[in-house]
Every structure is written in C-alpha cells, then in structure tokens.
C-alpha positions in Angstrom: -15.1 -1.2 -1.9 -12.3 1.8 -1.1 -14.3 3.9 1.1 -13.0 6.9 3.1 -14.5 5.2 6.2 -13.9 2.1 7.5 -16.7 0.4 7.6 -18.5 -1.0 11.2 -18.7 -4.2 9.3 -15.1 -4.7 9.7 -14.7 -3.0 13.5 -17.4 -4.1 15.4 -17.1 -7.4 17.4 -19.9 -9.1 19.2 -17.7 -11.9 21.3 -14.6 -10.8 23.0 -13.3 -14.2 22.5 -10.4 -14.9 20.4 -11.6 -16.7 16.9 -10.1 -20.0 17.3 -10.4 -21.0 13.4 -9.1 -17.6 12.7 -6.1 -18.7 15.1 -6.1 -21.8 12.9 -5.7 -19.1 9.5 -9.2 -20.9 8.3 -11.6 -18.3 9.0 -13.9 -17.2 6.6 -16.5 -15.6 7.6 -16.4 -11.0 7.4 -17.9 -9.8 9.7 -17.1 -13.0 12.2 -19.3 -12.6 15.6 -15.0 -13.2 17.5 -11.9 -11.2 17.5 -9.6 -12.1 15.0 -6.7 -10.8 16.9 -4.6 -11.5 20.3 -4.4 -7.9 21.3 -7.1 -4.8 21.2 -5.3 -1.3 19.5 -4.9 1.8 21.5 -6.9 4.4 20.8 -5.6 7.3 18.4 -6.4 10.9 17.4 -8.1 13.1 14.9 -5.3 12.7 11.5 -3.7 16.2 11.0 -2.4 16.4 7.2 0.9 17.5 8.1 4.2 16.1 7.1 6.8 17.7 9.4 8.8 16.9 12.3 11.1 19.2 14.8 13.0 17.4 16.6 16.2 15.9 14.1 18.4 17.9 16.3 18.2 15.5 19.1 20.3 13.3 16.9 23.2 15.7 17.1 23.2 16.8 20.1 22.6 13.4 22.2 24.2 11.0 20.1 27.8 10.4 18.6 28.3 11.4 14.6 28.3 9.0 11.8 27.7 6.2 14.8 25.1 3.5 12.2 25.0 1.0 15.3 23.6 3.5 18.2 20.1 4.4 18.1 18.5 6.9 20.8 18.1 6.5 24.0 14.3 7.2 24.1 12.3 3.9 23.7 9.2 3.5 25.7 8.2 0.1 27.0 5.9 -0.8 23.8 8.9 -0.2 21.9 10.7 -2.4 23.4 8.6 -5.0 23.3 8.1 -4.4 19.2 12.0 -4.3 18.8 12.1 -7.8 20.9 9.7 -9.4 19.0 9.9 -8.4 15.3 8.0 -11.3 13.7 7.6 -12.0 10.2 4.9 -13.4 8.2 4.7 -17.1 7.5 5.4 -18.1 3.9 3.3 -20.9 3.9 0.0 -19.0 4.8 0.8 -16.5 2.5 1.0 -19.5 -0.1 -2.4 -20.7 1.5 -0.9 -24.2 2.9 0.7 -23.5 6.7 -0.5 -27.0 8.5 0.6 -25.7 12.0 -2.6 -23.0 12.8 -2.4 -21.7 15.9 1.0 -22.9 16.8 2.8 -21.6 14.2 5.3 -19.4 15.2 4.9 -16.8 12.6 2.4 -14.3 11.6 -1.0 -15.5 9.9 -1.7 -11.6 8.6 -0.5 -9.2 6.5 0.6 -6.5 9.4 1.5 -6.3 12.7 1.4 -2.9 14.9 -0.8 -1.0 16.6 -3.5 2.0 14.5 -3.5 0.8 11.0 -5.3 -1.7 9.3 -5.9 -3.0 5.5 -8.8 -1.3 3.4 -8.8 -3.3 0.6 -7.1 -5.0 -2.3 -6.7 -3.3 -6.2 -5.7 -6.3 -8.5 -5.0 -6.2 -12.0 -1.7 -5.4 -12.9 0.2 -8.1 -13.5 3.7 -7.4 -12.7 6.0 -4.4 -10.5 4.0 -1.7 -9.6 6.4 1.3 -10.3 3.9 3.8 -9.4 1.1 5.4 -7.2 -0.1 9.0 -7.7 -3.2 10.7 -6.2 -3.6 14.3 -7.9 -4.6 16.9 -5.8 -8.8 17.4 -6.0 -8.8 14.3 -7.9 -11.0 11.4 -7.2 -9.2 9.1 -9.3 -6.3 7.1 -8.5 -3.4 6.0 -10.8 -1.1 3.4 -11.3 1.6 2.4 -13.8 3.2 -0.9 -14.2 5.6 -2.7 -16.0 3.1 -4.7 -17.5 2.8 -2.2 -19.9 0.3 -0.2 -18.5 -1.6 2.5 -16.6 -4.7 1.8 -14.4 -7.2 4.8 -13.4 -9.1 3.4 -10.5 -12.4 5.0 -8.6 -11.0 6.3 -4.9 -15.1 5.4 -4.0 -15.9 2.1 -6.0 -12.3 0.6 -5.8 -12.8 -0.3 -9.4 -10.4 -0.1 -12.4 -11.7 2.7 -14.3 -9.7 2.5 -17.3 -6.9 0.9 -18.5 -4.5 2.5 -21.0 -1.7 0.6 -22.9 1.3 2.5 -22.9 3.1 -0.3 -25.1 6.4 -0.8 -23.4 7.4 -0.8 -19.4 6.1 2.7 -16.8 9.2 2.2 -15.1 7.9 5.5 -13.2 5.3 7.4 -12.2 4.6 11.1 -11.0 1.9 13.4 -10.8 2.0 17.6 -11.4 -0.8 19.7 -11.0 -3.4 18.4 -14.2 -0.6 16.3 -15.9 0.6 12.6 -15.3 3.6 11.5 -15.9 4.9 8.1 -16.9 8.5 6.8 -17.6 9.3 5.0 -20.4 12.3 3.7 -22.4 13.8 6.7 -24.2 10.8 9.0 -24.0 8.2 10.0 -20.6 4.5 10.4 -21.7 2.8 13.8 -20.5 -1.0 13.1 -19.5 -3.1 16.1 -19.5 -6.0 14.3 -17.1 -8.3 17.5 -17.2 -7.8 17.8 -21.1 -7.0 13.9 -22.2 -3.8 15.3 -24.4 -1.1 13.4 -24.5 2.7 14.5 -25.4 5.6 12.2 -25.7 8.8 14.2 -24.6 12.1 12.4 -26.4 15.5 12.8 -25.6 16.8 10.3 -22.9 18.8 7.0 -23.4 17.2 3.7 -21.5 14.2 3.1 -19.3 13.7 7.0 -17.2 13.4 5.4 -13.4 12.9 8.7 -11.6 11.3 11.4 -11.9 10.4 14.7 -9.7 9.3 18.2 -10.2 10.8 21.5 -9.3 11.6 24.8 -9.9 9.1 24.6 -12.9 11.4 21.8 -14.1 10.7 18.5 -14.6 13.6 15.9 -14.0 13.7 12.2 -15.1 17.0 9.8 -14.5 18.0 7.4 -16.8 19.5 4.1 -17.0 22.6 6.1 -18.9 23.1 8.0 -15.6 21.8 11.4 -17.4 19.0 13.1 -16.4 17.0 15.2 -18.7 15.3 18.3 -17.8 12.6 19.5 -19.6 10.2 23.0 -18.8 7.5 24.5 -20.2 7.7 25.8 -24.1 5.3 27.6 -26.4 5.7 26.1 -28.9 2.7 24.0 -30.7 4.0 20.7 -31.0 4.4 20.7 -27.3 4.1 22.3 -23.9 7.7 20.9 -22.6 11.0 22.1 -24.1 14.0 19.7 -23.1 16.6 22.5 -21.7 19.6 20.6 -20.2 21.3 17.2 -19.5 22.7 16.9 -16.2 25.7 14.3 -16.7 27.8 13.6 -13.8 26.8 10.3 -13.0 28.3 7.2 -14.2 25.5 4.8 -13.8 21.7 4.7 -13.3 19.7 7.5 -11.6 17.3 5.4 -9.8 15.7 8.3 -7.3 15.3 12.3 -7.4 13.6 14.5 -4.5 13.8 18.3 -4.9 14.2 19.9 -1.2 16.2 22.3 0.8 17.7 25.8 0.0 16.7 25.1 -4.1 18.3 21.4 -4.2 17.7 18.6 -6.9 19.1 15.7 -5.1 19.9 12.3 -7.3 20.5 9.1 -6.2 22.7 6.3 -8.7 23.6 3.2 -8.5 27.5 4.5 -8.6 26.8 5.1 -4.8 26.7 8.4 -4.6 24.1 11.3 -4.3 24.6 14.5 -6.6 23.1 17.9 -5.4 22.1 19.8 -8.1 21.5 23.9 -7.8 17.6 23.8 -9.4 18.9 27.8 -10.7 21.8 26.9 -12.5 21.9 23.2 -12.5 25.1 23.0 -12.1 26.4 19.8 -9.2 27.7 21.8 -6.4 28.6 18.5 -4.5 28.5 15.2 -3.9 28.4 12.8 -1.3 29.6 9.1 -1.0 28.4 7.7 2.5 26.6 5.3 0.9 28.7 1.8 0.3 26.2 0.4 -2.7 23.6 1.7 -4.7 21.5 5.0 -3.6 17.9 3.4 -3.9 15.7 6.1 -2.3 15.6 9.6 -1.3 12.7 12.0 0.3 13.3 15.7 1.9 11.1 16.2 5.2 11.5 19.7 6.2 15.1 20.6 5.8 16.6 16.9 6.0 17.7 14.5 3.5 16.4 11.1 3.9 18.9 8.1 1.9 18.0 4.9 1.7 20.4 2.7 -0.1 21.2 -1.6 -1.0 23.6 -1.3 1.7 21.2 -1.9 4.3 21.0 1.2 5.9 19.3 5.2 6.1 21.1 7.7 6.2 19.5 11.4 8.0 21.7 14.2 6.2 21.6 18.2 7.4 22.7 21.3 6.1 26.1 22.7 7.3 27.7 26.4 8.6 29.1 25.7 4.8 26.3 25.3 3.4 26.8 21.6 2.5 25.1 18.1 3.7 26.1 16.0 6.1 24.9 12.6 8.2 23.4 13.3 11.2 22.7 9.6 12.1 22.5 6.3 10.3 20.1 3.6 10.8 20.6 0.3 9.8 17.8 -2.0 8.6 18.4 -6.2 8.1 17.5 -5.9 4.2 18.0 -3.9 1.2 16.0 -0.2 1.4 13.9 -0.3 -2.1 11.6 2.8 -1.3 10.9 5.4 1.2 8.1 7.8 1.9 6.5 9.7 5.0 3.4 10.5 6.3 1.8 11.8 10.0 0.0 9.3 12.0 -3.6 10.2 13.7 -1.7 11.9 16.5 0.4 14.1 13.7 3.5 11.8 14.4 5.7 11.9 11.7 6.4 8.0 10.2 8.6 6.4 7.6 7.9 3.4 5.8 10.7 1.8 4.9 10.4 -1.1 1.9 12.7 -3.5 2.1 14.0 -6.7 -0.1 12.8 -9.2 2.4 9.3 -8.3 1.3 8.2 -6.0 4.6 8.1 -2.3 5.0 8.7 -1.0 8.1 7.1 1.9 9.7 9.6 4.1 11.8 8.6 6.8 14.6 10.9 10.0 14.1 13.2 10.9 15.2 13.7 7.6 17.4 13.4 5.2 14.7 11.5 3.1 17.0 9.7 0.7 15.1 5.5 0.8 15.2 5.3 -2.6 13.3 5.4 -3.7 9.5 3.0 -4.2 6.0 4.2 -7.6 4.6 3.7 -8.3 1.0 4.1 -11.3 -1.2 7.0 -9.7 -3.3 8.8 -6.5 -2.3 6.9 -2.8 -2.0 8.6 -0.5 -4.6 5.7 2.7 -4.8 4.4 4.9 -2.0 1.3 7.4 -2.2 -0.2 8.7 1.0 -4.4 10.1 0.9 -6.1 12.1 2.7 -8.0 10.8 5.8 -5.0 8.8 6.8 -5.7 6.7 3.6 -2.2 5.8 2.1 -1.5 3.4 -0.5 1.3 0.5 -1.2 2.1 -1.1 -4.9 4.2 -4.1 -4.7 6.0 -6.6 -7.6 3.1 -9.0 -7.9 1.3 -6.0 -9.2 -1.2 -5.8 -6.3 -2.4 -2.4 -4.5 -3.1 -2.7 -1.4 -4.8 0.3 0.4 -4.4 0.8 4.1 -5.6 3.5 6.8 -4.2 4.9 10.1 -7.0 4.4 12.6 -9.0 7.1 14.3 -10.7 5.6 16.7 -9.7 2.0 18.8 -10.7 -1.3 17.1 -9.8 -4.6 16.6 -8.0 -5.7 13.2 -10.3 -8.6 10.9 -8.0 -10.8 9.4 -6.8 -10.1 5.9 -6.8 -13.1 3.1 
C-alpha cells in the first residue's frame, strides 16, 4: 500500500529490546514486538513544501573560492559522527546470503540516517527506470523504463493500473500540466492524460536523454548533441511545432535545467555546460569547470548545481558581469549519476545525490553535511518528490522505492 501516512503497525513497538533475529538478518515478522534498530530517530517537525534556501552566500564569505577540498566549518556533533562512520550496505545481505549476522561490519538495511524511512516498493519494470513523474493534482504516478514500457501506479493502492508498451526504450520522462513527455529514439511521445490523446514529435536523431520545459517551450537533448525545441501550434496534425535546433555541443546532451534569469542550461558528455537565452535560444556562455561528463543539473533559487562523472558537485552563482562562476565544489567518492532537491520536515534543504556505487547521499545544504544514505542493488537514475514528505527513487534493476520523511519520532522496521 502506498499510503500517505506511515501505518501504526510499522511504527509501534511493545518492547524496548533490539530483535536478535533482525540483528542476524533473518526476522520475518512485521510487525515485530522487538526493535528493528540499534538507535532511535529524533523528532522532526511538520513538513513544509518549500524548495528554497537562502544561505549559499556563506560559501563566498567563509571559504576559498574554487577549492574542492574544503568543507564548511559548520559541523555539528551529529555530522561528525556521520562523516566518521560512512557505513556501506552488505552486498551478501542484498543477495540474501550473508553468514555473519550481527557480526557483519556492513549494514543489513536499505538506508542509514535519521528522519526518513522506506514506505513500499513498486515492482514491475525489468530494466533501468529513466523517469518518474507525479503530475500536479494527480493521484497517479508514472514511470518510464528502458524495458520499453510506461507504467501508471495508483497512489492509494500502490498497484500498477496501466501498462503502455512503447515499442522502444523510454530514455527520459517528464510532465508539464496535463502532458507527459516520453523520450524515445529519434522522437518524443506527447501524451495528454486528460484527453488520452497521443502525438509523436519527430526531428531528433538518436536517443532522447534529457527533457525540460521553459518559457512555454519543450526542450529535448539527444545523443547527437543537438537540443530540439517545440512550441505550441494551432495545426490539426499536432499541438506542437519544432521551432529550433540548438547545436553547440559536440557530444550527447544528458541533462537539462531551466532557471536563473531566463536560462536554459545543458550538460553534455563533452564535459561542458552551455547556457542558452530562453527568449532568443542563443548560447550565451560555456562553463568548463568539470573534467568529465556533466550528468545532472538542477536550479535551486538562483543557484545552479551540477554533478559529473568526475566525482564532483559544483555550485554556481551569477556574477555582476552576468556570468556564472563556481562558488563551491564538493567531492564525492564515486561518479555522480543524478541530483534532486527537496525540503525535510523542518524545511531544511536536502540535496539527493545518486552515485555509481549504488547509493544515494542526502546532503543538508548549504553545509553539505551528510544526513544519511539510501541504497539500491544497482544505481539510482531517477527521482521524484510528492506531497506529505514522500519521495521516489528508480534504479537500474527497474525497482521503484517509495520513501517518506518522518513527521514524528519512530523506530524503523527492517526492510526485506
């Protein structure tokens, strides 16, 4: 069940003793009368749906510029403990054959950290989940995969209510208003979920790896390095018309983001970020701080965050000369796959960073103090946020996980 609240049966415990069977990795009771944790979670306040933070100026004031090896001198005791331990999930436990039980030095659960928990798993896709969307006002969740399907999930039951065979890999997925856009090979499928009408937008070459919408324009980045742009049309054949092709990248465009002062930013395997004017669709600048493929871009207020296969996250800010410069860099142990942002129940900004070591790091901004990690059998490639503290991850095995920020203190039952 994908309920909007954590059920009582998963939160209440009769005994204050830790379950010996859970410690050995083989408790099969849910609910169990004993604790499925070694520590309890602190309380959190009510959730506020605000994706804002206003203190990135601290980066400029309190640390040397362009130095990726420094961190903010703002560590609390909890942060120091988390940074010191940095546990990893047991790969044998993941496959159900760890023989060490409570003596295992690695984690026997799908996450560590405070204030969040696994709610449920959505199983059905057979390959990489390339996009998850929860349209505004909808009680349906949509997911696309390279297994060639688009699935519709009921948010109340957690059941798949519709399976659409696309005839090709879904390589990206976004939603805007009543429209869901599915990136395919050499085309974008536009599906109006209110009228159930479908349209095919032709023109691109290769797989569509990234899409976004800005200034009433749909942008799609493809393998050949070209970004195709469509705007609304009054023709009978299609409600969209191809109006431009943006051609400055030399390799695949793998991420797009709209924000700032009418900017479209594109990240590419050519290691660059291009900044385009949304009105003129002209390239205004090229950013070259990364040394490998730029894999993810997000705008948060007036700051651009970029992740790369060079194992760094850069924070960019506008200058008086109307350019963007790196004001802070954060090193990660593995290649960055995808970034996403949301607020915790106390309205603190949290950056989710998926990496090629099959983990998702949760960073509290602006300090980049690590709040915890989520784990998967294979790397997480897509995120989505929902109401009431819900958020979703999709990984390379095809599994969707539903997570929830906790509004009240609780202990976490073991996931299986």
